[in-house]
DSSP file (Angstrom, degrees, kcal/mol; ACC not computed):
  #  RESIDUE AA STRUCTURE BP1 BP2  ACC     N-H-->O    O-->H-N    N-H-->O    O-->H-N    TCO  KAPPA ALPHA  PHI   PSI    X-CA   Y-CA   Z-CA
    1    1 A X              0   0    0      0, 0.0    59,-0.1     0, 0.0     2,-0.1   0.000 360.0 360.0 360.0 137.6   17.0    8.8   -0.7
    2    2 A X        -     0   0    0     56,-0.1     2,-1.1     1,-0.1    58,-0.8  -0.340 360.0-121.6 -73.0 153.5   15.9    5.4   -1.7
    3    3 A X        -     0   0    0     13,-0.4    13,-3.2    56,-0.2     2,-0.4  -0.764  43.2-175.0 -99.0  87.5   12.2    4.4   -1.6
    4    4 A X  E     -A   15   0A   0     -2,-1.1    52,-2.2    11,-0.2     2,-0.4  -0.717  12.4-178.6 -95.6 132.5   12.5    1.4    0.8
    5    5 A X  E     -AB  14  55A   0      9,-3.0     9,-3.0    -2,-0.4     2,-0.5  -0.986  21.2-132.7-128.1 141.6    9.7   -0.9    1.7
    6    6 A X  E     -AB  13  54A   0     48,-3.1    48,-2.4    -2,-0.4     2,-0.5  -0.794  18.5-127.7 -96.3 126.6    9.8   -3.9    4.2
    7    7 A X  E  >  - B   0  53A   0      5,-2.7     4,-2.3    -2,-0.5    46,-0.2  -0.621  15.4-147.2 -69.9 123.5    8.2   -7.2    3.1
    8    8 A X  T  4 S+     0   0    0     44,-2.6    -1,-0.2    -2,-0.5    45,-0.1   0.755  93.0  47.3 -67.5 -23.8    5.9   -8.1    6.0
    9    9 A X  T  4 S+     0   0    0     43,-0.5    -1,-0.2     1,-0.1    44,-0.1   0.926 128.0  18.3 -84.3 -47.5    6.5  -11.8    5.5
   10   10 A X  T  4 S-     0   0    0      2,-0.1    -2,-0.2     0, 0.0    -1,-0.1   0.572  91.8-130.4-106.5  -9.7   10.3  -12.0    5.3
   11   11 A X     <  +     0   0    0     -4,-2.3    -3,-0.1     1,-0.2     2,-0.1   0.444  57.3 140.9  78.9  -0.7   11.3   -8.6    6.8
   12   12 A X        -     0   0    0     -6,-0.1    -5,-2.7    -5,-0.1     2,-0.4  -0.444  52.4-120.1 -80.2 153.3   13.7   -7.7    4.0
   13   13 A X  E     -A    6   0A   0     -7,-0.2     2,-0.3    -2,-0.1    -7,-0.2  -0.771  29.3-172.4 -93.3 133.7   14.0   -4.2    2.6
   14   14 A X  E     -A    5   0A   0     -9,-3.0    -9,-3.0    -2,-0.4     2,-0.5  -0.941  19.7-130.3-124.7 147.4   13.2   -3.7   -1.1
   15   15 A X  E     -AC   4  36A   0     21,-2.3    21,-2.8    -2,-0.3     2,-0.5  -0.845  15.9-140.0 -99.1 126.4   13.7   -0.6   -3.2
   16   16 A X  E     + C   0  35A   0    -13,-3.2   -13,-0.4    -2,-0.5    19,-0.3  -0.776  21.0 180.0 -87.1 125.8   10.7    0.6   -5.3
   17   17 A X  E     -     0   0A   0     17,-3.0     2,-0.3    -2,-0.5    18,-0.2   0.809  53.2 -48.0 -93.4 -37.6   12.0    1.8   -8.6
   18   18 A X  E     - C   0  34A   0     16,-1.5    16,-3.0     2,-0.0    -1,-0.3  -0.981  50.9 -97.1-176.8 177.0    8.8    2.8  -10.4
   19   19 A X  E     - C   0  33A   0     -2,-0.3     2,-0.3    14,-0.2    14,-0.2  -0.824  32.4-168.5-113.5 165.0    5.3    2.0  -11.4
   20   20 A X  E     - C   0  32A   0     12,-2.1    12,-3.4    -2,-0.3     2,-0.5  -0.953  23.4-116.2-145.7 161.4    4.1    0.5  -14.6
   21   21 A X  E     - C   0  31A   0     -2,-0.3     2,-0.2    10,-0.2    10,-0.2  -0.916  30.2-125.7-104.3 124.2    0.9   -0.2  -16.4
   22   22 A X        -     0   0    0      8,-3.0     7,-3.6    -2,-0.5     8,-0.4  -0.495  25.2-176.3 -66.6 127.1    0.0   -3.8  -17.1
   23   23 A X        +     0   0    0     -2,-0.2     5,-0.2     5,-0.2    -1,-0.1   0.188  39.6 119.5-114.2  16.7   -0.6   -4.3  -20.8
   24   24 A X  S    S-     0   0    0      3,-0.2     4,-0.5     1,-0.1    -2,-0.0  -0.455  74.0-114.6 -78.1 158.0   -1.7   -7.9  -20.9
   25   25 A X  S >  S+     0   0    0      1,-0.2     3,-0.7     2,-0.2    -1,-0.1   0.916 111.9  46.5 -57.9 -46.9   -5.1   -8.7  -22.1
   26   26 A X  T 3  S+     0   0    0      1,-0.2    -1,-0.2    -3,-0.0    -3,-0.0   0.890 127.6  24.6 -67.4 -40.4   -6.5  -10.0  -18.8
   27   27 A X  T >  S+     0   0    0      3,-0.1     3,-2.0     2,-0.0    -1,-0.2  -0.079  81.2 164.8-116.6  31.0   -5.2   -7.2  -16.6
   28   28 A X  T <   +     0   0    0     -3,-0.7    -5,-0.2    -4,-0.5     3,-0.1  -0.249  69.9  14.2 -53.4 124.2   -4.9   -4.3  -19.1
   29   29 A X  T 3  S+     0   0    0     -7,-3.6    -1,-0.3     1,-0.3     2,-0.3   0.369  86.0 141.7  94.7  -6.1   -4.5   -1.0  -17.3
   30   30 A X    <   -     0   0    0     -3,-2.0    -8,-3.0    -8,-0.4    -1,-0.3  -0.518  54.1-121.5 -71.6 131.3   -3.7   -2.4  -13.9
   31   31 A X  E     -C   21   0A   0     -2,-0.3    15,-2.6   -10,-0.2     2,-0.3  -0.582  32.6-166.8 -79.1 134.5   -1.1   -0.4  -12.0
   32   32 A X  E     -CD  20  45A   0    -12,-3.4   -12,-2.1    -2,-0.3     2,-0.5  -0.850  16.1-133.1-120.4 157.0    2.0   -2.4  -11.1
   33   33 A X  E     -CD  19  44A   0     11,-2.9    11,-1.7    -2,-0.3     2,-0.6  -0.947  13.4-152.7-111.8 130.4    4.9   -1.7   -8.7
   34   34 A X  E     +CD  18  43A   0    -16,-3.0   -17,-3.0    -2,-0.5   -16,-1.5  -0.904  27.7 163.9-103.2 120.9    8.4   -2.4  -10.0
   35   35 A X  E     -CD  16  42A   0      7,-2.6     7,-2.8    -2,-0.6     2,-0.3  -0.907  17.8-155.4-140.4 164.4   10.8   -3.2   -7.1
   36   36 A X  E     +CD  15  41A   0    -21,-2.8   -21,-2.3    -2,-0.3     2,-0.3  -0.947  15.0 173.2-141.8 156.3   14.3   -4.7   -6.5
   37   37 A X  E >  S+ D   0  40A   0      3,-1.7     3,-1.7    -2,-0.3   -23,-0.1  -0.893  78.5   0.4-157.6 140.1   16.6   -6.5   -4.1
   38   38 A X  T 3  S-     0   0    0     -2,-0.3     3,-0.1     1,-0.3   -24,-0.0   0.870 129.0 -57.3  48.2  47.9   20.0   -8.0   -4.7
   39   39 A X  T 3  S+     0   0    0      1,-0.2     2,-0.4     0, 0.0    -1,-0.3   0.705 111.0 121.3  60.9  22.0   20.0   -7.0   -8.4
   40   40 A X  E <   -D   37   0A   0     -3,-1.7    -3,-1.7     2,-0.0     2,-0.3  -0.943  53.7-141.6-116.5 138.7   16.7   -8.9   -9.0
   41   41 A X  E     -D   36   0A   0     -2,-0.4     2,-0.3    -5,-0.2    -5,-0.2  -0.787  17.9-175.5-103.6 146.5   13.6   -7.2  -10.3
   42   42 A X  E     -D   35   0A   0     -7,-2.8    -7,-2.6    -2,-0.3     2,-0.4  -0.958  10.8-158.1-134.2 152.3   10.0   -7.9   -9.3
   43   43 A X  E     +D   34   0A   0     -2,-0.3     2,-0.3    -9,-0.2    -9,-0.2  -0.996  16.6 168.3-129.7 137.4    6.6   -6.7  -10.3
   44   44 A X  E     -D   33   0A   0    -11,-1.7   -11,-2.9    -2,-0.4     5,-0.1  -0.996  43.6 -92.3-146.9 145.6    3.5   -6.9   -8.2
   45   45 A X  E  >  -D   32   0A   0     -2,-0.3     4,-2.7   -13,-0.2   -13,-0.3  -0.336  39.9-121.5 -56.7 140.9    0.0   -5.4   -8.6
   46   46 A X  H  > S+     0   0    0    -15,-2.6     4,-1.9     1,-0.2     5,-0.2   0.896 109.4  46.7 -52.2 -52.8   -0.2   -2.1   -6.7
   47   47 A X  H  > S+     0   0    0    -16,-0.3     4,-1.0     1,-0.2    -1,-0.2   0.884 114.1  47.7 -62.7 -39.2   -3.0   -3.0   -4.3
   48   48 A X  H  > S+     0   0    0      1,-0.2     4,-2.3     2,-0.2     3,-0.4   0.882 108.3  56.9 -68.4 -37.4   -1.3   -6.3   -3.4
   49   49 A X  H  X S+     0   0    0     -4,-2.7     4,-1.7     1,-0.2    -2,-0.2   0.904 103.9  52.7 -59.6 -40.5    2.0   -4.6   -2.9
   50   50 A X  H  < S+     0   0    0     -4,-1.9    -1,-0.2     1,-0.2    -2,-0.2   0.791 111.6  46.8 -68.0 -26.6    0.4   -2.3   -0.3
   51   51 A X  H  < S+     0   0    0     -4,-1.0    -2,-0.2    -3,-0.4    -1,-0.2   0.887 117.3  40.5 -77.2 -41.6   -0.9   -5.3    1.5
   52   52 A X  H  < S+     0   0    0     -4,-2.3   -44,-2.6    -5,-0.1   -43,-0.5   0.612 115.2  49.4 -85.6 -14.7    2.3   -7.3    1.5
   53   53 A X  E  <  -B    7   0A   0     -4,-1.7     2,-0.4   -46,-0.2   -46,-0.2  -0.892  60.7-155.4-129.2 155.6    4.7   -4.4    2.2
   54   54 A X  E     -B    6   0A   0    -48,-2.4   -48,-3.1    -2,-0.3     2,-0.1  -0.987  34.8-100.9-128.0 141.0    5.1   -1.6    4.7
   55   55 A X  E     -B    5   0A   0     -2,-0.4   -50,-0.2   -50,-0.2     2,-0.1  -0.364  37.3-126.0 -60.9 133.7    6.9    1.6    4.2
   56   56 A X    >   -     0   0    0    -52,-2.2     3,-1.3     1,-0.1   -52,-0.1  -0.430  13.7-123.9 -76.7 152.8   10.3    1.7    5.8
   57   57 A X  T 3  S+     0   0    0      1,-0.3    -1,-0.1    -2,-0.1    -2,-0.1   0.622 114.4  57.5 -70.1 -11.9   11.2    4.5    8.2
   58   58 A X  T 3  S+     0   0    0    -54,-0.1    -1,-0.3     2,-0.0   -56,-0.1   0.259  89.6 111.8 -96.7  10.0   14.2    5.1    5.8
   59   59 A X    <   -     0   0    0     -3,-1.3   -56,-0.2   -55,-0.2     2,-0.1  -0.418  61.6-134.1 -90.7 153.9   12.0    5.6    2.8
   60   60 A X        -     0   0    0    -58,-0.8     3,-0.3    -2,-0.1     4,-0.2  -0.350  35.4-104.6 -89.0-173.2   11.2    8.6    0.6
   61   61 A X  S  > S+     0   0    0      1,-0.2     4,-2.2    -2,-0.1     5,-0.2  -0.032  78.0 119.6-109.4  33.1    7.6    9.3   -0.3
   62   62 A X  H  > S+     0   0    0      2,-0.2     4,-2.0     1,-0.2    -1,-0.2   0.935  82.6  40.6 -62.2 -48.5    7.5    8.1   -4.0
   63   63 A X  H  > S+     0   0    0     -3,-0.3     4,-2.4     2,-0.2    -1,-0.2   0.895 113.6  54.0 -69.1 -40.6    4.8    5.4   -3.5
   64   64 A X  H  > S+     0   0    0      1,-0.2     4,-1.6     2,-0.2    -1,-0.2   0.905 109.6  49.5 -57.5 -43.4    2.8    7.7   -1.1
   65   65 A X  H  X S+     0   0    0     -4,-2.2     4,-1.0     1,-0.2    -2,-0.2   0.906 109.8  50.3 -62.8 -43.1    2.8   10.3   -3.9
   66   66 A X  H >X S+     0   0    0     -4,-2.0     4,-0.9     1,-0.2     3,-0.7   0.892 105.5  57.9 -61.8 -41.1    1.7    7.8   -6.5
   67   67 A X  H >< S+     0   0    0     -4,-2.4     3,-0.7     1,-0.3    -1,-0.2   0.881 104.7  50.5 -58.1 -40.7   -1.1    6.7   -4.1
   68   68 A X  H 3< S+     0   0    0     -4,-1.6    -1,-0.3     1,-0.2    -2,-0.2   0.731 106.6  55.6 -71.6 -22.0   -2.4   10.3   -4.1
   69   69 A X  H <<        0   0    0     -4,-1.0    -1,-0.2    -3,-0.7    -2,-0.2   0.623 360.0 360.0 -85.2 -14.7   -2.4   10.4   -7.9
   70   70 A X    <<        0   0    0     -4,-0.9    -1,-0.2    -3,-0.7    -2,-0.2   0.451 360.0 360.0 -85.4 360.0   -4.6    7.3   -8.3
């Protein structure tokens, strides 16, 4: 089952693929969410992602599991 999240602003469903660690100097170590729609990839800080997206009723629990590990 895909890990689907709904963007609160535009209502579209995005699939979360994974998380990543930001390795830039300014934000080194910040957890990021990698997500996709229409074969386009996006990255957003984890905490911001949770504010801007809501879990779809059709989703698996990958991000919820990650939340418990942080």
